[in-house]
Backbone as CSV, one residue per row, in Angstrom:
resi,resn,N_x,N_y,N_z,CA_x,CA_y,CA_z,C_x,C_y,C_z
1,MET,0.856,-1.180,0.000,0.000,0.000,0.000,0.899,1.240,0.000
2,THR,0.619,2.175,-0.892,1.424,3.390,-0.961,1.120,4.299,0.228
3,GLU,2.012,5.261,0.445,1.842,6.195,1.561,0.531,6.965,1.447
4,SER,0.198,7.428,0.246,-1.037,8.207,0.098,-2.274,7.340,0.314
5,ASN,-2.233,6.085,-0.146,-3.358,5.176,0.102,-3.507,4.896,1.588
6,ALA,-2.389,4.731,2.287,-2.430,4.491,3.726,-3.005,5.703,4.448
7,THR,-2.649,6.905,3.989,-3.172,8.129,4.602,-4.676,8.247,4.379
8,VAL,-5.129,7.956,3.175,-6.562,8.012,2.875,-7.315,6.994,3.723
9,LEU,-6.773,5.788,3.827,-7.425,4.756,4.646,-7.473,5.182,6.112
10,LYS,-6.367,5.748,6.600,-6.299,6.208,7.996,-7.348,7.285,8.261
11,LYS,-7.581,8.131,7.278,-8.582,9.184,7.438,-9.999,8.674,7.198
12,ALA,-10.156,7.680,6.344,-11.494,7.185,5.988,-12.054,6.190,7.001
13,LEU,-11.198,5.379,7.596,-11.668,4.323,8.501,-12.551,4.829,9.639
14,PRO,-12.241,5.950,10.288,-13.126,6.421,11.365,-14.552,6.732,10.907
15,PHE,-14.736,6.933,9.609,-16.095,7.195,9.135,-16.983,5.956,9.194
16,SER,-16.386,4.794,9.482,-17.217,3.617,9.776,-17.984,3.861,11.080
17,LEU,-17.359,4.574,12.014,-18.053,4.956,13.252,-19.181,5.941,12.940
18,THR,-18.925,6.884,12.061,-19.962,7.831,11.640,-21.180,7.076,11.121
19,ALA,-20.938,6.134,10.213,-22.035,5.355,9.619,-22.767,4.535,10.679
20,LEU,-22.023,3.924,11.594,-22.644,3.116,12.647,-23.529,3.969,13.551
21,ILE,-23.047,5.141,13.915,-23.840,6.034,14.774,-25.113,6.468,14.064
22,VAL,-25.010,6.875,12.805,-26.195,7.297,12.051,-27.187,6.136,11.961
23,LEU,-26.691,4.941,11.669,-27.566,3.772,11.554,-28.267,3.467,12.885
24,LEU,-27.505,3.348,13.975,-28.111,3.056,15.279,-29.080,4.147,15.707
25,ASP,-28.702,5.387,15.473,-29.552,6.517,15.844,-30.879,6.468,15.097
26,GLN,-30.823,6.285,13.795,-32.050,6.299,13.001,-32.921,5.069,13.241
27,VAL,-32.300,3.916,13.449,-33.080,2.701,13.733,-33.813,2.854,15.067
28,THR,-33.117,3.325,16.100,-33.775,3.477,17.406,-34.857,4.548,17.360
29,LYS,-34.603,5.651,16.678,-35.613,6.707,16.573,-36.837,6.219,15.798
30,SER,-36.617,5.490,14.724,-37.743,4.963,13.943,-38.560,3.979,14.762
31,TYR,-37.881,3.147,15.540,-38.574,2.181,16.389,-39.434,2.896,17.426
32,ILE,-38.858,3.859,18.119,-39.607,4.611,19.140,-40.782,5.349,18.499
33,ALA,-40.508,6.077,17.413,-41.553,6.879,16.761,-42.659,6.012,16.169
34,GLY,-42.300,4.815,15.721,-43.290,3.939,15.098,-44.141,3.153,16.081
35,LYS,-43.646,2.956,17.279,-44.342,2.101,18.250,-45.130,2.853,19.310
36,TRP,-44.683,4.059,19.695,-45.296,4.742,20.820,-45.639,6.180,20.486
37,PRO,-46.782,6.653,20.958,-47.144,8.062,20.745,-46.210,8.993,21.520
38,VAL,-46.103,10.217,21.051,-45.297,11.230,21.734,-45.824,11.393,23.159
39,GLY,-44.934,11.500,24.113,-45.310,11.680,25.509,-45.449,10.381,26.281
40,THR,-45.271,9.258,25.625,-45.410,7.964,26.274,-44.141,7.586,27.023
41,MET,-44.289,7.209,28.288,-43.167,6.638,29.038,-43.198,5.151,28.743
42,ILE,-42.174,4.651,28.091,-42.169,3.294,27.574,-41.664,2.290,28.606
43,ALA,-40.575,2.637,29.301,-39.992,1.691,30.243,-39.163,2.418,31.290
44,ASP,-39.136,1.839,32.470,-38.198,2.231,33.514,-37.145,1.128,33.482
45,VAL,-36.010,1.402,32.871,-35.040,0.381,32.493,-34.630,-0.525,33.647
46,PHE,-34.294,0.041,34.792,-33.829,-0.770,35.916,-34.846,-0.842,37.054
47,ASN,-36.069,-0.410,36.801,-37.125,-0.371,37.813,-36.726,0.419,39.062
48,ASN,-35.907,1.459,38.863,-35.525,2.310,39.988,-35.563,3.794,39.614
49,ASP,-36.188,4.121,38.501,-36.368,5.485,38.016,-35.069,6.156,37.561
50,LEU,-33.967,5.403,37.484,-32.701,5.991,37.057,-32.714,6.318,35.563
51,ILE,-33.094,5.336,34.738,-33.154,5.549,33.289,-34.537,5.166,32.801
52,ARG,-35.175,6.105,32.113,-36.481,5.859,31.508,-36.343,5.955,29.987
53,VAL,-37.146,5.181,29.308,-37.274,5.324,27.866,-38.631,5.951,27.634
54,CYS,-38.654,7.126,27.020,-39.904,7.822,26.763,-39.787,8.567,25.439
55,HIS,-40.901,8.742,24.772,-40.922,9.360,23.454,-41.284,10.835,23.570
56,VAL,-40.315,11.690,23.274,-40.566,13.131,23.211,-40.012,13.670,21.901
57,ARG,-40.478,14.836,21.515,-39.980,15.496,20.302,-39.378,16.829,20.683
58,ASN,-38.323,17.189,19.984,-37.582,18.392,20.282,-37.424,19.219,18.999
59,LYS,-38.045,20.393,18.979,-37.930,21.275,17.814,-36.856,22.346,18.005
60,VAL,-36.190,22.328,19.151,-35.141,23.304,19.421,-33.805,22.553,19.522
61,ILE,-32.772,23.230,20.009,-31.495,22.545,20.162,-31.226,22.306,21.641
62,ALA,-30.054,21.858,21.976,-29.706,21.429,23.334,-30.230,22.367,24.406
63,PHE,-30.802,21.765,25.445,-31.316,22.489,26.618,-32.379,23.523,26.250
64,SER,-33.147,23.234,25.202,-34.247,24.097,24.741,-33.776,25.457,24.236
65,LEU,-32.521,25.554,23.843,-32.026,26.809,23.266,-32.706,27.067,21.929
66,GLY,-33.053,28.283,21.691,-33.699,28.667,20.438,-35.202,28.596,20.476
67,GLY,-35.769,28.250,21.612,-37.223,28.138,21.727,-37.938,29.451,21.543
68,SER,-37.265,30.566,21.807,-37.909,31.878,21.673,-37.779,32.454,20.260
69,LEU,-37.041,31.778,19.394,-36.923,32.255,18.012,-38.237,32.039,17.269
70,PRO,-38.562,32.909,16.310,-39.785,32.704,15.514,-39.741,31.369,14.774
71,GLU,-40.891,30.734,14.653,-40.997,29.398,14.041,-40.352,29.310,12.652
72,PRO,-40.545,30.267,11.745,-39.923,30.111,10.417,-38.392,30.163,10.463
73,ILE,-37.825,30.805,11.457,-36.371,30.945,11.524,-35.721,29.698,12.114
74,ARG,-36.391,29.061,13.074,-35.801,27.912,13.766,-35.360,26.804,12.826
75,PRO,-36.248,26.279,11.971,-35.793,25.170,11.112,-34.632,25.577,10.205
76,ALA,-34.704,26.756,9.646,-33.622,27.190,8.761,-32.305,27.287,9.527
77,LEU,-32.353,27.894,10.696,-31.147,28.068,11.501,-30.629,26.726,12.015
78,PHE,-31.543,25.846,12.438,-31.139,24.572,13.028,-30.774,23.525,11.979
79,ILE,-30.981,23.838,10.705,-30.520,22.961,9.621,-29.285,23.567,8.952
80,VAL,-29.352,24.847,8.624,-28.250,25.490,7.896,-26.996,25.577,8.755
81,LEU,-27.120,26.041,9.983,-25.948,26.194,10.844,-25.235,24.857,11.090
82,PRO,-25.947,23.787,11.467,-25.255,22.499,11.619,-24.627,21.999,10.320
83,LEU,-25.288,22.239,9.183,-24.695,21.831,7.898,-23.377,22.554,7.659
84,VAL,-23.337,23.842,7.955,-22.102,24.618,7.786,-21.023,24.096,8.736
85,VAL,-21.383,23.871,9.999,-20.418,23.368,10.979,-19.901,21.990,10.566
86,LEU,-20.812,21.094,10.181,-20.385,19.751,9.759,-19.542,19.812,8.498
87,GLY,-19.903,20.686,7.573,-19.108,20.854,6.353,-17.702,21.336,6.673
88,PHE,-17.600,22.332,7.550,-16.291,22.843,7.962,-15.497,21.752,8.663
89,LEU,-16.150,21.008,9.547,-15.482,19.948,10.288,-14.942,18.871,9.343
90,CYS,-15.752,18.467,8.375,-15.304,17.467,7.396,-14.142,17.999,6.558
91,PHE,-14.255,19.230,6.108,-13.193,19.846,5.305,-11.886,19.887,6.102
92,PHE,-11.956,20.388,7.329,-10.769,20.496,8.173,-10.203,19.113,8.480
93,TYR,-11.090,18.150,8.722,-10.676,16.771,9.012,-9.827,16.217,7.866
94,TRP,-10.307,16.373,6.622,-9.606,15.797,5.468,-8.335,16.561,5.106
95,LYS,-8.334,17.869,5.331,-7.166,18.682,4.960,-6.051,18.628,5.991
96,SER,-6.388,18.378,7.238,-5.407,18.452,8.318,-4.718,17.117,8.550
97,SER,-3.451,17.204,8.854,-2.702,16.024,9.278,-2.368,16.120,10.764
98,ASP,-2.964,17.083,11.433,-2.648,17.347,12.832,-3.441,16.492,13.820
99,PHE,-4.478,15.811,13.365,-5.280,14.995,14.271,-4.537,13.706,14.630
100,THR,-4.641,13.313,15.896,-4.164,11.981,16.284,-5.240,10.979,15.856
101,GLY,-4.914,9.704,15.955,-5.908,8.687,15.625,-7.150,8.802,16.497
102,LEU,-6.953,8.988,17.804,-8.080,9.133,18.729,-8.931,10.345,18.354
103,GLN,-8.296,11.432,18.011,-9.038,12.635,17.628,-9.828,12.413,16.344
104,ARG,-9.284,11.660,15.405,-10.033,11.364,14.163,-11.302,10.571,14.483
105,TRP,-11.186,9.580,15.362,-12.364,8.786,15.743,-13.378,9.653,16.484
106,ALA,-12.892,10.551,17.336,-13.798,11.442,18.070,-14.525,12.372,17.108
107,VAL,-13.807,12.942,16.158,-14.441,13.831,15.171,-15.462,13.049,14.337
108,ALA,-15.134,11.819,13.969,-16.077,10.987,13.211,-17.353,10.734,14.018
109,GLY,-17.212,10.558,15.331,-18.385,10.382,16.197,-19.226,11.641,16.291
110,ILE,-18.577,12.790,16.348,-19.293,14.072,16.364,-20.065,14.247,15.065
111,ILE,-19.430,13.942,13.954,-20.083,14.072,12.648,-21.275,13.114,12.557
112,GLY,-21.112,11.888,13.030,-22.216,10.924,13.004,-23.415,11.402,13.800
113,GLY,-23.158,11.935,14.997,-24.252,12.462,15.812,-24.919,13.660,15.157
114,GLY,-24.103,14.531,14.586,-24.657,15.699,13.897,-25.537,15.305,12.722
115,ILE,-25.082,14.335,11.941,-25.878,13.864,10.805,-27.173,13.218,11.290
116,GLY,-27.092,12.420,12.351,-28.286,11.759,12.886,-29.376,12.751,13.242
117,ASN,-29.019,13.831,13.934,-30.025,14.825,14.299,-30.448,15.681,13.110
118,LEU,-29.539,15.922,12.166,-29.923,16.664,10.962,-30.974,15.903,10.149
119,ILE,-30.829,14.601,10.076,-31.818,13.784,9.359,-33.204,14.020,9.959
120,ASP,-33.285,14.021,11.288,-34.570,14.278,11.949,-35.076,15.685,11.642
121,ARG,-34.209,16.662,11.719,-34.639,18.051,11.488,-35.160,18.246,10.066
122,ILE,-34.605,17.507,9.119,-35.034,17.637,7.723,-36.269,16.786,7.433
123,PHE,-36.301,15.556,7.932,-37.349,14.612,7.533,-38.425,14.341,8.585
124,ARG,-38.311,14.895,9.766,-39.334,14.721,10.805,-39.815,16.105,11.240
125,PRO,-40.854,16.625,10.587,-41.322,17.980,10.914,-41.830,18.119,12.353
126,GLU,-42.155,16.995,13.008,-42.621,17.054,14.397,-41.463,17.314,15.352
127,GLY,-40.232,17.184,14.879,-39.056,17.440,15.710,-38.178,16.210,15.859
128,VAL,-37.007,16.440,16.431,-36.042,15.375,16.668,-36.612,14.410,17.710
129,VAL,-36.490,13.115,17.453,-36.969,12.096,18.389,-35.935,11.932,19.507
130,ASP,-36.357,12.205,20.738,-35.534,11.974,21.921,-36.242,10.920,22.758
131,PHE,-35.477,10.062,23.435,-36.141,8.977,24.164,-35.400,8.471,25.400
132,ILE,-34.229,8.976,25.705,-33.493,8.515,26.880,-33.596,9.594,27.961
133,SER,-34.140,9.229,29.104,-34.312,10.157,30.217,-33.578,9.603,31.432
134,VAL,-32.648,10.396,31.971,-31.798,9.948,33.076,-32.046,10.815,34.300
135,LYS,-32.232,10.159,35.455,-32.395,10.886,36.713,-31.084,11.600,37.024
136,PHE,-31.179,12.878,37.429,-29.984,13.680,37.663,-29.904,14.171,39.100
137,PHE,-30.828,13.744,39.917,-30.790,13.948,41.364,-30.650,15.417,41.776
138,GLY,-31.228,16.317,41.009,-31.210,17.727,41.365,-29.911,18.461,41.053
139,LEU,-28.927,17.755,40.507,-27.668,18.403,40.150,-27.900,19.440,39.056
140,LEU,-27.233,20.560,39.186,-27.367,21.665,38.226,-28.820,22.111,38.049
141,GLY,-29.659,21.806,39.029,-31.056,22.204,38.976,-31.950,21.259,38.176
142,PHE,-31.425,20.126,37.751,-32.197,19.164,36.958,-32.546,17.956,37.817
143,GLU,-33.838,17.674,37.980,-34.222,16.418,38.616,-33.962,15.277,37.629
144,ARG,-34.274,15.540,36.350,-33.952,14.612,35.266,-33.190,15.403,34.219
145,TRP,-32.166,14.792,33.655,-31.422,15.420,32.569,-32.367,15.551,31.379
146,PRO,-32.256,16.619,30.576,-33.128,16.725,29.396,-33.030,15.467,28.527
147,THR,-34.162,15.001,28.071,-34.240,13.771,27.290,-33.376,13.901,26.033
148,PHE,-32.702,12.801,25.672,-31.755,12.830,24.555,-31.842,11.545,23.750
149,ASN,-30.981,11.399,22.742,-30.974,10.231,21.863,-29.530,9.786,21.621
150,ILE,-29.346,8.796,20.785,-28.009,8.266,20.511,-27.126,9.312,19.826
151,ALA,-27.688,10.080,18.910,-26.903,11.118,18.229,-26.394,12.148,19.237
152,ASP,-27.262,12.591,20.139,-26.850,13.548,21.169,-25.719,12.963,22.020
153,SER,-25.885,11.718,22.434,-24.865,11.052,23.252,-23.533,11.000,22.529
154,SER,-23.588,10.657,21.263,-22.371,10.557,20.473,-21.646,11.896,20.398
155,VAL,-22.384,12.957,20.145,-21.774,14.282,20.055,-21.116,14.656,21.384
156,VAL,-21.837,14.500,22.477,-21.312,14.907,23.785,-20.099,14.061,24.179
157,VAL,-20.210,12.748,24.092,-19.105,11.874,24.487,-17.881,12.120,23.606
158,CYS,-18.084,12.265,22.313,-16.946,12.455,21.408,-16.311,13.836,21.556
159,ILE,-17.098,14.853,21.871,-16.510,16.173,22.153,-15.649,16.092,23.409
160,ILE,-16.132,15.403,24.430,-15.352,15.244,25.664,-14.045,14.494,25.370
161,ILE,-14.136,13.405,24.611,-12.934,12.646,24.253,-11.962,13.531,23.475
162,TRP,-12.477,14.277,22.522,-11.622,15.152,21.705,-10.949,16.213,22.577
163,LEU,-11.735,16.862,23.457,-11.160,17.898,24.320,-10.103,17.319,25.259
164,VAL,-10.391,16.178,25.867,-9.411,15.547,26.758,-8.153,15.193,25.967
165,SER,-8.323,14.714,24.757,-7.163,14.325,23.944,-6.277,15.518,23.605
166,LEU,-6.843,16.700,23.573,-6.041,17.897,23.294,-5.055,18.183,24.421
167,PHE,-5.430,17.789,25.627,-4.603,18.091,26.786,-3.817,16.898,27.319
168,VAL,-4.251,15.688,26.989,-3.657,14.503,27.588,-2.812,13.700,26.608
169,VAL,-3.279,13.535,25.396,-2.616,12.669,24.432,-1.452,13.422,23.783
170,PRO,-0.250,12.853,23.826,0.878,13.509,23.151,0.657,13.588,21.648
171,SER,1.288,14.539,21.004,1.048,14.766,19.575,1.441,13.583,18.707
172,ASN,2.345,12.726,19.149,2.718,11.563,18.326,1.894,10.326,18.673
173,ALA,0.817,10.489,19.446,-0.014,9.355,19.847,-0.799,8.781,18.684
174,GLY,-0.895,9.515,17.579,-1.642,9.045,16.421,-1.033,7.839,15.760
175,LYS,0.107,7.388,16.211,0.789,6.241,15.605,0.294,4.913,16.159
176,GLY,-0.639,4.961,17.098,-1.085,3.744,17.782,-2.212,3.026,17.068
177,ALA,-2.918,2.185,17.818,-3.946,1.303,17.281,-5.134,2.059,16.694
178,LEU,-5.433,3.245,17.183,-6.596,3.971,16.679,-6.261,4.846,15.481
179,SER,-5.034,4.907,15.086,-4.682,5.805,13.970,-5.027,5.217,12.636
């Protein structure tokens, strides 16, 4: 394998994670949306109120941000802005050689989560399907964390991994198993 082919493969392989996240996200959202009406509490996972599965729809972004914007502006802003961010992220990802292997996988996870929620914003006019509700015990003023989905989880976890990697992982760490 030539050096350029190896570089392309190294950059392309993390997008298998992107595809997996989009697939899992859309399959779970379709299952929830197809089986239960909005507002339905489906299950208490451990029978202790820690994790609930419930069907809610979200027409705004994280933590209900953007709820006060006029209705015609919200969809345009919540579709166009993420598309621009994801486009920039993909462009920077492919052009840069500065990412470690771990950072490439983290960015691929962020892109997968972003695409998963964009699909909902474009094709589900009722809003993004959220279904995971976690008890938060009053921390930060939340008795329950705002309901979320697999795409949201992927974005948050991968951003945390990426940020930690900026401070913890040495710059030559990209030579390891995840590169």
